[in-house]
C-alpha positions in Angstrom: 17.0 7.9 -4.3 20.0 6.1 -6.2 23.2 8.2 -5.2 26.5 8.0 -7.2 29.3 7.4 -5.1 31.2 10.7 -6.2 27.7 12.0 -4.9 27.4 10.6 -1.7 31.1 12.0 -1.0 30.4 15.2 -1.6 27.2 15.2 0.6 29.3 13.4 3.3 31.6 16.5 3.0 29.2 19.1 2.6 26.4 18.3 5.4 25.7 15.7 8.5 25.3 12.3 6.6 24.6 8.9 8.7 25.3 5.8 6.7 23.8 2.7 7.0 25.6 -0.5 6.7 23.1 -3.2 5.6 25.2 -6.4 4.7 23.5 -9.5 5.3 24.1 -13.4 4.3 21.2 -15.3 4.5 23.2 -18.2 4.6 25.3 -16.9 7.5 23.3 -14.2 8.9 26.0 -13.4 11.2 28.6 -12.5 8.6 27.0 -8.9 7.8 27.7 -7.6 11.1 31.1 -9.2 11.5 32.3 -7.4 8.1 30.8 -4.3 9.6 32.7 -4.7 12.1 35.7 -4.8 10.4 35.6 -2.1 8.0 32.9 0.1 7.2 32.1 3.8 5.8 32.4 6.3 8.5 30.4 6.7 11.2 28.3 4.2 9.9 25.3 2.3 11.7 24.3 -1.5 11.3 21.1 -2.6 10.7 20.6 -6.5 10.5 17.7 -7.9 7.8 16.9 -10.3 10.6 16.9 -8.7 14.0 16.1 -4.9 12.9 14.1 -4.9 9.6 11.8 -8.0 9.8 9.1 -9.3 12.5 9.0 -12.4 13.8 8.0 -15.4 11.6 4.3 -16.6 11.7 2.0 -19.0 10.3 1.1 -16.2 8.2 3.3 -12.9 6.6 6.0 -14.4 4.9 9.5 -15.3 6.3 10.9 -12.0 6.5 7.6 -10.5 7.7 7.6 -6.5 9.1 8.8 -5.4 12.2 6.1 -4.0 14.4 6.3 0.1 13.1 6.5 1.4 16.3 9.6 -1.0 17.5 11.0 -0.2 14.3 11.3 3.8 14.6 12.5 3.2 18.2 15.8 1.3 16.3 16.0 3.7 13.9 16.0 6.4 17.0 18.4 3.9 18.9 21.0 4.6 15.9 21.0 8.1 16.0 18.5 8.7 13.4 15.8 11.6 13.2 13.8 12.7 11.0 15.6 15.3 9.9 18.7 13.1 9.0 20.1 12.5 5.5 20.5 8.4 5.3 22.9 6.4 2.9 22.1 3.0 2.8 24.8 0.5 1.5 25.3 -3.6 1.4 27.3 -5.4 -1.4 24.7 -5.8 -3.8 21.5 -3.8 -2.9 18.9 -5.8 -1.6 19.1 -5.3 2.0 19.9 -1.3 1.5 16.7 -1.3 -0.2 14.8 -3.5 1.8 15.8 -0.1 4.5 15.6 2.7 2.4 11.7 1.3 1.2 11.2 0.9 5.0 12.5 4.5 5.9 10.2 5.5 2.8 6.9 3.8 4.5 8.0 5.4 7.8 7.6 8.8 5.8 11.8 9.4 5.6 12.2 12.1 3.2 16.1 11.8 2.5 16.8 8.3 2.5 19.4 7.9 -0.4 21.0 4.3 -1.5 24.8 4.0 -2.5 24.9 2.9 -6.3 27.6 0.0 -6.0 27.7 -0.5 -2.2 30.4 -0.7 -0.2 32.7 -1.9 -3.1 32.2 1.6 -5.4 32.6 3.4 -2.6 36.6 1.2 -1.3 37.6 1.3 -5.1 37.3 5.4 -5.0 39.6 5.0 -2.0 37.3 7.4 0.1 37.7 7.2 3.8 36.7 4.2 5.6 36.5 3.2 9.3 37.3 0.0 11.3 36.4 1.2 14.7 34.1 -1.2 15.8 32.7 0.6 18.5 30.6 3.4 17.1 28.2 5.2 19.3 25.6 7.2 18.3 23.5 9.3 20.7 19.5 8.5 20.4 17.9 10.6 18.2 14.4 12.3 19.9 13.2 14.3 17.2 10.9 12.1 15.3 7.4 13.3 12.9 7.4 9.7 11.1 3.8 8.4 9.9 3.3 4.5 8.1 2.6 4.8 4.7 0.0 2.0 4.3 -0.7 3.3 0.6 3.1 1.6 -0.1 2.1 -1.5 1.5 0.0 -4.5 -0.4 -1.4 -7.5 2.2 -2.4 -10.8 0.9 -5.9 -9.7 0.9 -4.9 -6.7 -1.2 -3.5 -9.2 -3.5 -6.0 -11.5 -3.8 -8.6 -8.7 -4.9 -6.3 -7.1 -6.9 -5.0 -10.1 -9.5 -7.9 -9.9 -11.7 -7.9 -6.1 -12.4 -6.9 -5.3 -15.5 -5.4 -2.0 -14.4 -3.1 -3.5 -11.8 0.7 -5.3 -12.6 1.8 -7.8 -10.3 5.1 -8.2 -10.7 7.8 -11.0 -9.7 11.5 -10.6 -8.6 12.8 -13.8 -8.3 14.6 -16.0 -11.3 12.9 -17.3 -14.2 13.3 -20.8 -12.6 11.7 -20.2 -9.6 9.0 -18.3 -11.4 8.0 -20.9 -13.6 8.3 -23.9 -11.1 11.3 -25.4 -12.1 13.3 -25.0 -9.4 12.3 -23.9 -5.5 15.0 -23.9 -3.1 13.4 -22.0 -0.1 9.4 -22.2 0.1 7.6 -25.4 -0.1 5.5 -24.8 -3.2 7.1 -23.8 -6.3 5.7 -21.4 -9.5 3.9 -18.0 -9.3 1.2 -15.5 -8.4 -1.5 -16.0 -11.1 -1.5 -12.8 -13.6 2.0 -11.9 -12.4 4.5 -11.0 -14.6 8.3 -11.3 -14.9 10.9 -8.7 -13.4 14.0 -10.7 -12.2 15.6 -7.9 -10.0 19.0 -8.9 -11.2 18.2 -7.4 -14.4 18.6 -3.8 -12.8 21.9 -4.0 -12.9 24.9 -2.9 -14.8 28.4 -3.5 -13.2 26.8 -4.2 -10.0 25.2 -0.6 -10.0 21.7 0.3 -11.1 21.0 1.1 -14.4 20.4 4.5 -15.6 17.4 6.1 -15.3 16.4 6.2 -19.2 17.6 2.6 -19.1 15.2 1.6 -16.0 12.2 3.4 -17.9 12.9 1.5 -20.6 13.6 -1.6 -18.8 9.4 -1.4 -16.9 8.1 0.0 -20.9 5.3 -2.3 -20.7 4.0 -1.4 -17.3 3.0 2.1 -18.8 -0.6 1.0 -19.6 -0.9 0.2 -15.6 -2.7 2.5 -13.0 -0.5 0.6 -10.2 2.2 -1.7 -9.7 2.4 -4.6 -7.0 5.7 -6.1 -6.5 7.2 -9.2 -5.1 9.7 -12.1 -4.4 10.0 -14.5 -2.0 10.2 -13.0 1.4 9.9 -8.9 0.3 13.5 -8.5 0.3 14.4 -8.5 -3.6 11.2 -7.3 -4.5 12.6 -4.0 -2.7 15.3 -3.1 -5.7 12.6 -3.3 -7.7 10.6 -1.3 -6.2 13.5 1.8 -5.9 14.2 1.2 -9.5 10.2 1.8 -10.2 10.0 4.5 -8.0 13.7 6.4 -10.2 11.6 5.6 -13.4 9.2 8.0 -12.6 6.1 5.1 -11.8 4.4 6.4 -8.4 1.8 4.2 -7.5 3.8 1.0 -6.3 3.6 -1.4 -3.9 5.7 -3.8 -2.1 3.6 -7.4 -0.9 6.1 -7.6 1.8 5.1 -11.1 3.0 5.2 -12.0 -1.3 5.1 -15.5 -2.4 6.1 -17.1 0.9 2.8 -15.7 2.7 1.0 -16.2 -0.2 1.2 -19.6 -0.1 0.4 -20.1 3.3 -3.0 -20.2 2.5 -4.4 -23.4 0.3 -6.8 -21.3 -0.9 -4.1 -19.2 -3.3 -3.7 -20.6 -6.7 -0.1 -20.7 -7.9 1.0 -21.3 -11.3 3.4 -22.9 -13.0 4.7 -23.5 -16.2 6.4 -26.4 -18.1 9.9 -26.6 -18.8 10.8 -23.9 -21.7 
C-alpha cells in the first residue's frame, strides 16, 4: 500500500493512475488547496480534510468525524474515481494521505496507495508536475463499494474492549500528550485506559515510512494480540499507524475515528494521566 516514487512513476507511465493531493494544514485550512492549485502531480485531484474527508462536528464524534459514507462515495465519484481506478495519494507528511487511503479501504477500494515521501520525494526526482489549476475529470459512474464496518471502532466498542487482554489499544499522539503533561487542543489531558503509546512520528526515517521489516520490529510487542485499535486526537494522525500496521502484516486493525476528542465528550469515560517522568 506504501509505494516509492519510482514505483508510482512506473505505474503512471504504464497505467491509468489518478493522483490524489491531500495536502492540508490544521492551522491554515486553505493553504493545502492553494498549494495544490500552484503545483501538483499530473492530473491530480484534491481532497480537503475538513470538506471532503470529515463530517460535521457535533457534540460527540470527535473533531474530524467521518462524513456520511454515501456522501463520501459521491465526492469520490465526482473526482473521476471509479471502483476500478488506481489511486495514489500524497501530501506533505503522510497524515492526510493516510486518512484518505484508509477511507478508501473502508469503502472497499482495492487499488489505493500512499506515495512514500510525498510530493517532495516526487519533485526531488524531477518527475512531471502540473501547474494547471483547472484540472477537470469526468464524473465516474461505475461503483461497487461496500462500507467495511469492521475497520471502524466506535466509542462504545472501545469501552467494551479496554479490559480485553486480547485487544491492544494504541495512542498515536506525542508522549507529552499521552501522559497528560500537555494538551494543546482538547479540553482534557491524558489517554484512554489500557492504551499503549506508539507515536505516529516514529514510523518515519527522513520523512519516509520505514521498511516493512523495520515496521514489523517497531510493532513487535503487539504480536500477542488478536486485534489492535488505533486512536489519536481526532482520527487523522492515527491513520498512518493503521497503514503501517497493515504493511507489517497486522490484519485485524480498527481505527477509532472519533479518537480522544470523542472519548472525552462522555464524562463517564475514564482518562489516565502520569506524573512527569
